[in-house]
Phi, psi and omega in degrees: 000333178297313184291330188279318186229015176304310184290319185292326177286340172293324181282339170296306181296327178296313188286332172292317179299312188293320175302318180290319184304332185290343176255012178305133167077010183258006168072019182237086188296324184293315180292324174302319174293316185297315185286329175300315181299307182303318182295318185296320180294314175303317177284327181291326185285354175267359188265142182278083186201167175244096180255157177224130176283125173250336167229120189227216180287017172098146176283336186268345193270355187049045187294138179285342179223154185046037176278159182303129181094349187289141173268131182233161181109146179308319184280011172249006176284162185297336180265022195295326184293346179271344188252321194236149172268092193302317180299341187261354189261128171292132175289132189245130169263146185228131170247128190230148161215093179312322181219082185282105185097059185298326176301318181295326171292312180307323186250018172062031180262163186282155164103000176277149182200160167269122188227152166204162175220142187225149177207168170294169185306138182072011180274356177230138179298119183276085188295143174279172183274063179248194174257161175218135170283138188228138164227123176235140186213168181292162178304328183301336184255006186297126173080005181249310172291158182212141178293341177279343174275159184290158171312316179302316183291318180292331180288329176294322184286317177305319177309311181285325180292320186269357185046056183212150180295146175315315179303345183261000182266146178236130185244130177268128179226133177281138184289092179217146179308328181290350187254004180307313181296312177305317177294319174297319188288317179300315181290325175292329172291354174101355180275169186261143178247131169259102181280136178231146180279324180205172170080062182274352175297316170304327178286319183299310192286334179303334177302331189275352184251122176296151176095345185280341186072023176240121181247350175200152160243132179226149174118188187254127178221186182296139187288314176311313179296338173290329177287318178298317173307315183292323173306312182291318180293325174301316184290328184271352183077016180277166181272129173211130169230144176223138175226131182298136171249119181243006180257112179304333177295332181282316181292319175073321182235153178090170180274134173213037187093170184281323186205164172300317187295314178292330172289325171295320175295322175297316179293323171303317176293344170269002183070021172275095191271340171246089181308328183266009184298136172265119182264140175255175184300327179289334175279336181275333177227085194265349191298156185292325178232130172230128179244140178238137172225144183213145173225126182300130169269303166247158191296151186214191182291320182268321185225148171278161179274181174300130173235114188276146169220179185297120181078011179185189178210165175232136187233160168227133178232164176227128177239122185239132186229131177277347180286315183265347184054055183225151169234103188250131172266122189249120179259115182237136178252122187253123178258120178272346183236179180251006179282136183290122184227157169296138177286143183268121173265075183261000000 
């Protein structure tokens, strides 16, 4: 799977990022997301595969494209038997977030990107459109920090694992009312807090790269993005744990179902018998082969955003694979016209 569609999934996230970047700073988060969805789906349907969206544009949005359960790829088309040898093709599960950080794009802020993760059928956890308590940390702390421990305890463990003072640690937390006590505890323990408004996938995977000055992600964010983060962290060898949050009183802001009771019923209908289970990266992305791809829309910690020039654009992407055990940064220049021009080093 890595060899067959690795390059093409880069182009999928690139096209979504370019489309969304045209709306950067224009204050319309919905349109920034819409054009990214359209571009991602169009390119995905040109890939020689049988794909199924398991995490998409949300259960509550009644999305017309890239919705959960939608089939994508050339080999899902009505005339697929004339094009593809269906029995030879691996069925692929796909998790997408065409515009991770719609507000970041709308207001011209850093850290938005187009992302997806793929695995063979059944290889990605089909997370409900709930929230998730998350803990991400560098590979050196894998299996040592624990989401059930307090932030103070985990910071002490991180300090020992990374051989640095707690005061030198930076923890990313989403700026939400529900995190007020968490932020206070982290600061009282001596670590520094980097608050973000959106886009915790980037923050999670940044923990796995040295030199980013991000040492942990803590707090509650969207569950689907948690699965995408787990796919990347599994391939990078980083620490990731997630626990579903089904009580609206804990989340305080945002949609999470009508009530705690209805959410528990929803989980039961999905055969999730232990709603309080803590999942690690291998459980959220359990496939034999897992691929993750992201392309910067606006510049962030790991990648620069889309930069337009006369007749084209330049993008930076990241592709991570469990099959080849690689993390590739891809710098691409896209030519939109046929006129000969000098390549732009922007």
